[in-house]
KETOR-6666 format. One line per field, with one value per residue (C-alpha): x, y, z; residue in one letter; residue number from 1. Coordinates in nm, 3 decimals, padded with zeros to 5 digits. Layout:
east [X_...]
north [Y_...]
up [Z_...]
residu [A_...]
num [NUM_...]
***
This chain:
east [01.792_01.984_02.327_02.603_02.837_02.593_02.801_02.638_02.683_02.533_02.213_02.196_02.157_01.855_01.675_01.713_01.641_01.318_01.050_00.809_01.111_01.090_00.703_00.661_00.911_00.779_00.411_00.495_00.631_00.385_00.122_00.292_00.320_-00.077_-00.150_00.084_-00.127_-00.463_-00.395_-00.277_-00.626_-00.819_-00.817_-01.034_-00.799_-01.007_-01.156_-00.932_-01.238_-01.187_-01.324_-01.476_-01.441_-01.139_-00.981_-01.117_-00.926_-00.625_-00.658_-00.682_-00.390_-00.163_-00.311_-00.217_00.114_00.222_00.077_00.265_00.586_00.592_00.515_00.839_01.067_00.921_01.021_01.331_01.410_01.292_01.517_01.806_01.778_01.648_01.702_01.261_00.961_00.775_00.450_00.289_00.440_00.288_-00.051_-00.027_-00.129_-00.464_-00.494_-00.349_-00.641_-00.880_-00.693_-00.881_-01.144_-00.923_-00.869_-00.502_-00.333_00.001_-00.061_-00.316_-00.071_00.234_-00.050_-00.070_00.261_00.336_00.027_00.156_00.478_00.536_00.370_00.346_00.316_-00.114_-00.105_00.065_-00.169_-00.464_-00.383_-00.320_-00.631_-00.857_-00.699_-00.762_-01.168_-01.172_-00.990_-01.265_-01.546_-01.433_-01.383_-01.732_-01.919_-01.813_-02.071_-02.330_-02.287_-02.391_-02.666_-02.730_-02.599_-02.554_-02.817_-02.588_-02.429_-02.647_-02.543_-02.221_-02.154_-02.359_-02.107_-01.817_-01.918_-01.970_-01.627_-01.501_-01.696_-01.548_-01.204_-01.221_-01.316_-01.086_-00.774_-00.892_-00.894_-00.592_-00.400_-00.506_-00.484_-00.315_00.076_-00.004_00.165_-00.173_-00.364_-00.781_-01.012_-01.233_-00.929_-01.067_-01.386_-01.188_-00.947_-01.221_-01.386_-01.072_-01.018_-01.419_-01.323_-01.001_-01.239_-01.301_-00.901_-00.774_-00.411_-00.397_-00.668_-00.558_-00.244_-00.357_-00.648_-00.376_-00.138_-00.392_-00.530_-00.158_-00.061_-00.432_-00.362_-00.026_-00.102_00.120_00.385_00.541_00.419_00.336_00.675_00.814_00.495_00.550_00.895_00.870_00.597_00.785_01.065_00.839_00.690_01.022_00.994_00.712_00.752_00.643_00.384_00.200_00.296_00.078_-00.180_-00.216_-00.257_-00.479_-00.681_-00.723_-00.737_-01.062_-01.199_-01.164_-01.376_-01.580_-01.667_-01.910_-02.136_-02.096_-01.970_-02.214_-02.049_-02.271_-02.080_-01.760_-01.857_-02.206_-02.163_-02.311_-02.239_-02.431_-02.106_-01.800_-01.461_-01.630_-01.372_-01.295_-01.615_-01.779_-02.023_-01.717_-01.427_-01.207_-01.363_-01.472_-01.340_-01.426_-01.712_-01.853_-01.764_-01.683_-01.258_-01.335_-01.549_-01.317_-00.995_-01.161_-01.285_-00.953_-00.783_-00.931_-00.771_-00.429_-00.480_-00.568_-00.362_-00.066_-00.116_-00.195_00.068_00.314_00.185_00.175_00.509_00.610_00.471_00.563_00.922_00.953_00.867_01.144_01.400_01.367_01.380_01.675_01.884_01.797_01.893_02.111_02.331_02.128_01.825_01.956_02.128_01.754_01.568_01.815_01.907_01.495_01.449_01.773_01.606_01.252_01.500_01.621_01.364_01.253_00.947_00.790_00.779_00.673_00.385_00.275_00.338_00.132_-00.174_-00.139_-00.169_-00.465_-00.665_-00.695_-00.816_-00.728_-00.681_-00.441_-00.254_-00.220_-00.076_00.136_00.295_00.325_00.516_00.795_00.881_00.924_01.280_01.338_01.192_01.362_01.715_01.588_01.465_01.739_02.028_01.787_01.785_02.146_02.292_01.955_02.105_02.435_02.364_02.397_01.972_01.934_02.208_02.040_01.727_01.911_02.088_01.743_01.611_01.345_01.290_01.392_01.058_00.985_01.340_01.281_00.909_00.934_01.288_01.427_01.150_01.022_01.345_01.404_01.065_01.198_01.420_01.112_00.859_01.067_01.127_00.758_00.636_00.879_00.791_00.384_00.481_00.649_00.326_00.099_00.321_00.374_-00.035_-00.090_00.171_-00.010_-00.320_-00.186_-00.066_-00.385_-00.276_-00.388_-00.765_-01.042_-01.041_-01.439_-01.318_-01.216_-00.831_-00.580_-00.342_-00.710_-00.819_-00.420_-00.433_-00.772_-00.635_-00.307_-00.511_-00.597_-00.315_-00.308_-00.659_-00.756_-00.427_-00.640_-00.759_-00.421_-00.279_-00.499_-00.487_-00.117_-00.044_-00.246_00.012_00.268_00.112_00.065_00.391_00.561_00.388_00.497_00.877_00.879_00.697_00.938_01.268_01.078_01.043_01.393_01.524_01.231_01.345_01.658_01.849_02.089_01.891_01.676_01.775]
north [03.322_03.293_03.188_03.313_03.040_02.753_02.566_02.378_02.020_02.116_02.314_01.980_01.749_02.008_01.962_01.583_01.522_01.717_01.455_01.774_01.940_01.615_01.527_01.870_01.888_01.561_01.651_01.952_01.783_01.515_01.747_01.948_01.641_01.526_01.907_01.873_01.524_01.683_01.958_01.748_01.555_01.884_01.911_01.683_01.492_01.530_01.889_02.065_02.181_02.204_01.983_02.247_01.965_01.860_02.238_02.326_02.032_02.130_02.474_02.357_02.130_02.386_02.609_02.393_02.272_02.614_02.693_02.335_02.527_02.838_02.621_02.418_02.711_02.870_02.518_02.544_02.908_02.804_02.530_02.705_03.025_02.864_02.510_02.407_02.537_02.864_02.817_03.042_02.826_02.524_02.692_02.708_02.327_02.374_02.601_02.257_02.036_02.227_01.988_01.695_01.787_01.762_01.444_01.522_01.242_01.384_01.698_01.657_01.392_01.656_01.869_01.645_01.620_01.985_02.033_01.833_01.909_01.612_01.361_01.008_00.646_00.639_00.978_00.897_00.588_00.758_00.987_00.724_00.561_00.857_00.957_00.581_00.575_00.937_00.833_00.509_00.714_00.959_00.719_00.546_00.845_00.858_00.587_00.808_00.932_00.603_00.477_00.268_00.166_-00.170_-00.193_-00.210_00.153_00.354_00.121_00.076_00.432_00.520_00.266_00.433_00.784_00.645_00.515_00.862_01.046_00.692_00.785_01.124_01.165_00.898_01.138_01.435_01.247_01.071_01.425_01.554_01.266_01.012_01.129_01.113_00.851_00.671_00.661_00.708_00.389_00.510_00.496_00.172_00.168_00.415_00.082_-00.127_00.095_00.136_-00.311_-00.325_-00.090_-00.293_-00.562_-00.344_-00.397_-00.085_-00.191_00.128_00.076_-00.268_-00.166_00.145_-00.047_-00.277_-00.061_00.147_-00.163_-00.286_00.097_00.078_-00.278_-00.188_00.144_00.346_00.259_-00.003_-00.284_-00.122_00.010_-00.204_-00.174_00.230_00.221_00.046_00.280_00.589_00.457_00.324_00.678_00.842_00.747_00.894_00.674_00.354_00.535_00.653_00.302_00.124_00.394_00.309_-00.059_-00.007_00.144_-00.069_-00.312_-00.096_-00.051_-00.416_-00.510_-00.261_-00.290_-00.573_-00.305_00.004_-00.160_-00.274_-00.587_-00.632_-00.291_-00.454_-00.774_-00.715_-00.573_-00.247_-00.179_00.164_00.281_00.111_00.268_00.614_00.888_00.915_01.101_01.149_00.850_00.658_00.808_00.598_00.507_00.200_-00.074_-00.246_-00.391_-00.081_-00.212_00.009_00.044_00.212_-00.090_-00.328_-00.199_-00.152_-00.555_-00.655_-00.524_-00.819_-01.085_-00.936_-00.877_-01.217_-01.378_-01.176_-01.186_-01.598_-01.704_-01.544_-01.660_-02.026_-02.046_-01.837_-02.137_-02.430_-02.214_-02.132_-02.452_-02.649_-02.375_-02.358_-02.742_-02.776_-02.522_-02.616_-02.998_-02.988_-03.308_-03.528_-03.349_-03.034_-03.235_-03.417_-03.100_-02.857_-03.076_-03.162_-02.771_-02.710_-02.952_-02.722_-02.456_-02.563_-02.464_-02.126_-01.996_-01.855_-02.157_-02.426_-02.224_-02.161_-02.573_-02.618_-02.383_-02.563_-02.900_-02.795_-02.525_-02.150_-02.037_-01.854_-02.168_-02.330_-01.965_-01.931_-02.279_-02.195_-01.900_-02.012_-02.342_-02.169_-01.958_-02.226_-02.266_-01.900_-01.873_-02.211_-02.042_-01.690_-01.862_-02.154_-01.853_-01.691_-02.015_-02.113_-01.767_-01.756_-02.115_-02.014_-01.717_-01.779_-01.741_-02.039_-02.229_-02.094_-02.265_-02.586_-02.623_-02.566_-02.880_-02.708_-02.944_-02.879_-02.751_-02.529_-02.391_-02.426_-02.204_-02.029_-01.891_-01.899_-01.866_-01.564_-01.382_-01.449_-01.323_-00.967_-01.114_-01.322_-01.017_-00.789_-01.059_-01.140_-00.801_-00.754_-01.088_-00.980_-00.690_-00.998_-01.199_-00.910_-00.868_-01.236_-01.276_-00.962_-01.147_-01.501_-01.330_-01.124_-01.434_-01.612_-01.890_-01.651_-01.630_-01.717_-01.471_-01.343_-01.197_-00.862_-00.872_-00.633_-00.845_-00.941_-00.550_-00.499_-00.742_-00.605_-00.258_-00.296_-00.330_00.011_00.215_00.407_00.495_00.476_00.455_00.490_00.125_00.025_00.299_00.287_-00.085_-00.038_00.210_00.057_-00.263_-00.030_00.156_-00.146_-00.311_00.001_00.103_-00.283_-00.204_00.143_-00.046_-00.318_-00.077_00.093_-00.222_-00.344_-00.032_-00.009_-00.350_-00.296_-00.404_-00.119_00.139_00.070_00.392]
up [01.488_01.196_01.227_00.924_01.075_00.995_00.688_00.404_00.581_00.889_00.677_00.457_00.782_00.957_00.588_00.540_00.908_00.893_00.803_00.741_00.452_00.285_00.292_00.196_-00.128_-00.254_-00.251_-00.425_-00.699_-00.754_-00.747_-01.022_-01.234_-01.155_-01.282_-01.571_-01.643_-01.604_-01.829_-02.145_-02.080_-02.028_-02.439_-02.694_-02.932_-03.168_-03.204_-02.940_-02.707_-02.341_-02.082_-01.790_-01.557_-01.617_-01.677_-01.356_-01.168_-01.375_-01.204_-00.869_-00.885_-00.999_-00.723_-00.446_-00.618_-00.628_-00.194_-00.150_-00.326_-00.084_00.195_00.163_00.084_00.408_00.604_00.445_00.555_00.922_00.946_00.753_01.061_01.334_01.315_01.382_01.196_01.342_01.452_01.208_00.913_01.091_01.073_00.669_00.686_00.746_00.455_00.271_00.417_00.187_-00.078_00.086_-00.151_-00.436_-00.319_-00.336_-00.043_-00.128_-00.035_00.265_00.400_00.392_00.584_00.873_00.921_00.909_01.157_01.448_01.606_01.775_01.604_01.793_01.619_01.704_01.504_01.216_01.189_01.202_00.977_00.700_00.801_00.769_00.435_00.246_00.385_00.220_-00.126_-00.143_-00.061_-00.307_-00.596_-00.530_-00.545_-00.915_-00.956_-00.913_-01.281_-01.394_-01.613_-01.260_-00.943_-00.747_-00.527_-00.200_-00.353_-00.062_00.204_00.085_00.077_00.427_00.602_00.436_00.621_00.937_00.886_00.792_01.123_01.323_01.203_01.247_01.591_01.660_01.510_01.705_02.014_01.944_01.908_02.212_02.457_02.275_02.366_02.757_02.975_03.070_02.777_02.937_02.956_02.698_02.454_02.451_02.250_02.009_01.949_01.900_01.680_01.492_01.501_01.369_01.081_00.975_00.852_00.551_00.469_00.632_00.738_00.941_01.112_01.235_01.343_01.501_01.728_01.860_01.934_02.113_02.288_02.402_02.561_02.745_02.881_03.009_03.155_02.904_02.621_02.732_02.570_02.239_02.207_01.961_01.717_01.794_01.735_01.428_01.266_01.376_01.177_00.868_00.887_00.862_00.453_00.296_-00.023_00.234_00.378_00.052_-00.087_00.194_00.123_-00.198_-00.099_00.133_-00.070_-00.369_-00.055_00.114_-00.265_-00.361_-00.021_-00.084_-00.466_-00.339_-00.248_-00.432_-00.783_-01.032_-01.150_-01.484_-01.616_-01.580_-01.751_-01.997_-02.375_-02.400_-02.803_-02.768_-02.572_-02.740_-02.695_-02.533_-02.411_-02.034_-01.892_-01.603_-01.676_-01.777_-01.611_-01.759_-02.108_-02.254_-02.386_-02.747_-02.571_-02.416_-02.080_-01.816_-01.746_-01.457_-01.324_-01.502_-01.316_-00.942_-01.019_-01.098_-00.834_-00.640_-00.850_-00.868_-00.477_-00.354_-00.623_-00.483_-00.134_-00.161_-00.418_-00.160_00.187_00.002_-00.033_00.279_00.538_00.327_00.206_00.565_00.714_00.491_00.545_00.920_01.003_00.718_00.915_01.239_01.224_00.958_00.802_00.631_00.699_00.526_00.258_00.105_00.205_-00.011_-00.270_-00.329_-00.349_-00.573_-00.881_-00.853_-00.832_-01.150_-01.322_-01.445_-01.258_-01.519_-01.725_-01.452_-01.419_-01.811_-01.745_-01.463_-01.645_-01.942_-01.787_-01.541_-01.714_-01.702_-01.367_-01.037_-00.831_-01.107_-01.107_-00.760_-00.718_-00.999_-00.893_-00.527_-00.599_-00.798_-00.529_-00.251_-00.256_-00.238_00.069_00.224_00.143_00.316_00.597_00.617_00.623_00.899_01.140_01.110_01.200_01.529_01.571_01.709_01.944_02.324_02.386_02.180_02.377_02.702_02.585_02.481_02.853_03.045_02.866_02.559_02.308_01.964_01.846_02.146_02.046_01.656_01.711_01.984_01.973_01.665_01.378_01.533_01.532_01.184_01.018_00.968_00.608_00.536_00.594_00.359_00.101_00.102_00.029_-00.254_-00.420_-00.371_-00.662_-00.900_-00.822_-00.964_-01.278_-01.300_-01.311_-01.526_-01.768_-01.794_-01.874_-02.108_-02.249_-02.226_-01.970_-01.627_-01.556_-01.766_-02.048_-01.957_-01.574_-01.542_-01.425_-01.493_-01.773_-01.961_-02.003_-02.097_-02.380_-02.524_-02.441_-02.640_-02.964_-02.948_-02.841_-03.195_-03.179_-02.809_-02.597_-02.300_-02.310_-02.245_-02.056_-01.754_-01.656_-01.717_-01.505_-01.208_-01.262_-01.215_-00.961_-00.733_-00.794_-00.760_-00.417_-00.291_-00.368_-00.209_00.120_00.091_00.096_00.403_00.592_00.561_00.682_00.980_01.062_01.072_01.414_01.393_01.360_01.680_01.839]
residu [M_N_N_P_L_L_S_K_Q_E_I_R_F_R_L_K_S_S_P_E_Y_G_Q_A_S_F_A_G_I_V_S_F_A_L_A_L_I_L_L_L_N_S_F_S_Q_A_D_G_A_A_K_P_V_L_L_L_A_T_L_T_Y_F_G_F_A_L_F_Q_F_I_V_W_A_L_I_K_R_D_L_T_R_S_G_E_I_K_R_S_T_R_S_L_G_Y_A_L_L_L_S_L_L_T_A_N_V_F_I_V_S_S_A_F_Q_L_I_K_R_K_K_S_A_S_Y_T_L_A_V_Y_S_L_L_A_T_I_L_V_F_A_V_S_T_L_N_L_F_K_P_F_V_A_N_G_F_L_M_G_M_F_L_L_I_I_A_I_V_I_Q_L_V_G_L_L_L_I_A_K_Y_G_D_Q_A_I_P_P_R_W_M_G_I_V_A_G_A_Y_I_I_I_S_I_S_G_N_I_F_S_L_F_L_G_L_L_L_I_A_K_I_R_D_N_G_Y_S_S_G_S_K_L_G_N_F_V_E_R_L_S_R_S_S_T_S_M_L_G_L_L_F_I_T_F_L_T_V_L_A_I_S_S_Y_L_T_F_E_Y_S_L_A_I_E_N_N_Y_S_A_I_L_Q_S_P_S_L_T_Y_P_L_G_T_D_N_F_G_R_D_L_F_S_R_I_V_F_G_A_R_I_S_L_I_V_G_F_L_S_T_L_I_P_V_L_I_G_G_A_L_G_A_I_S_G_Y_Y_G_K_H_T_D_N_I_V_M_R_A_L_D_I_L_Y_A_I_P_G_I_L_L_A_I_A_I_I_A_A_F_G_A_S_T_T_N_L_I_L_A_L_S_I_G_A_I_P_T_Y_A_R_T_M_R_A_N_V_M_L_V_S_S_L_E_Y_V_Q_A_A_R_A_F_G_S_S_D_W_T_I_L_F_K_H_I_V_P_N_S_L_A_P_M_I_V_K_S_T_L_T_I_G_T_A_V_I_S_T_S_S_L_S_F_L_G_L_G_V_E_P_H_I_P_E_W_G_N_I_L_K_L_G_S_A_Y_L_E_T_H_A_F_T_A_I_Y_P_G_L_A_I_I_M_L_V_L_S_F_N_F_L_G_D_G_L_R_D_A_L_D_P_K_L_D_H]
num [1_2_3_4_5_6_7_8_9_10_11_12_13_14_15_16_17_18_19_20_21_22_23_24_25_26_27_28_29_30_31_32_33_34_35_36_37_38_39_40_41_42_43_44_45_46_47_48_49_50_51_52_53_54_55_56_57_58_59_60_61_62_63_64_65_66_67_68_69_70_71_72_73_74_75_76_77_78_79_80_81_82_83_84_85_86_87_88_89_90_91_92_93_94_95_96_97_98_99_100_101_102_103_104_105_106_107_108_109_110_111_112_113_114_115_116_117_118_119_120_121_122_123_124_125_126_127_128_129_130_131_132_133_134_135_136_137_138_139_140_141_142_143_144_145_146_147_148_149_150_151_152_153_154_155_156_157_158_159_160_161_162_163_164_165_166_167_168_169_170_171_172_173_174_175_176_177_178_179_180_181_182_183_184_185_186_187_188_189_190_191_192_193_194_195_196_197_198_199_200_201_202_203_204_205_206_207_208_209_210_211_212_213_214_215_216_217_218_219_220_221_222_223_224_225_226_227_228_229_230_231_232_233_234_235_236_237_238_239_240_241_242_243_244_245_246_247_248_249_250_251_252_253_254_255_256_257_258_259_260_261_262_263_264_265_266_267_268_269_270_271_272_273_274_275_276_277_278_279_280_281_282_283_284_285_286_287_288_289_290_291_292_293_294_295_296_297_298_299_300_301_302_303_304_305_306_307_308_309_310_311_312_313_314_315_316_317_318_319_320_321_322_323_324_325_326_327_328_329_330_331_332_333_334_335_336_337_338_339_340_341_342_343_344_345_346_347_348_349_350_351_352_353_354_355_356_357_358_359_360_361_362_363_364_365_366_367_368_369_370_371_372_373_374_375_376_377_378_379_380_381_382_383_384_385_386_387_388_389_390_391_392_393_394_395_396_397_398_399_400_401_402_403_404_405_406_407_408_409_410_411_412_413_414_415_416_417_418_419_420_421_422_423_424_425_426_427_428_429_430_431_432_433_434_435_436_437_438_439_440_441_442_443_444_445_446_447_448_449_450_451_452_453_454_455_456_457_458_459_460_461_462_463_464_465_466_467_468_469_470_471_472_473_474_475_476_477_478_479_480_481_482_483_484_485_486_487_488_489_490_491_492_493_494_495_496_497_498_499_500_501_502_503]
***
């Protein structure tokens, strides 16, 4: 019922507190922007001739963007008038699911958000897990237009189809039975299936499997409440979830590419296809040696992810351990450890990395070590501050009174409760590591020049910015999107792990 006395502040609160409203507006704006990008690429720059496939994709994206804006307006009307979204408006989400055929994950995620009124953490994870696998399948399908495919292509696509079917069935079961106070025992089979699928790098499947196992083990939601509440808080930010979706998509694509992508297309010269414009055969064009940019960027994702994760994990472990010991014992131990790290911290990280690579040679291993060493002091300082704060709490004093050893207190009580800031910081640092990797490779100090890595690809493409800009634009966009995804995820993790918001 429409309330004419409803203030603008109350209306604004209703809209802001509705995840469906925020997701719908975000999906509509991004879809419209993607349609404009497709429109700019729908005509040949040389003769102005239209490209039928891209033109059809442009019209489709514009159509779904318009439909999304209509749904967004209806959601706004319903929330303004009655404070809740009508069933008829939610039913439009099923029509929006057709955008899945265009691989528009923004509208698809908005549709799944709209369809179900009460969304549990399990449902949210199941939706994004399915979307990630579908995206990988759609991108891998483009290899059918190549002159030849990898030997394991059929096997890889078959495994992806099986994963999609399992995830779709799991989504339907979770949507129907996931809200029960005591989940069915056979839900353990679904949990096991998701754990197996997570081997492909699907982060959503891993967390979903763990969440379902926790629920089944305790005959309810008590054990999984922390993880469930964490996912629910994280899912409030559409940008964070889409950032994690892109990271998961790249991870699954990088792992599945061992079967679905042919490595020779990325490294072997093909002088009959030099600097080809984007087409179905070469979705992102070719470089000055005739190598497929699409395949090179996919294989480059492996290096960016591996270097990013390892060059963050190593300083987290070493710096975290040094910071924990320094913050707990204090006095002389603190002084010795922190002054030694201050010396290392005084050297700029990028210069230290350049010095190490110049001394030991350009390789992936040396690059990981170079980036890791420079990041140790920052993690040590972060952990030290957290440990000093937690050490003063009452439960730590109680553990000391009961006679617990220092190592038990430190690694059982203090460190686990000091990890939240480290997790947020590491997420943001991975993005920095990706930029550093590409920057060093661009300068010739990263991985070996012949290896398809985003910095190497960008370096070659920068020489053709005036004539064939796509050779530099696409690897540049890949770097930007991955770094932005980690930054968005870091912001969401910071809010989700904030104890002040745990209500």
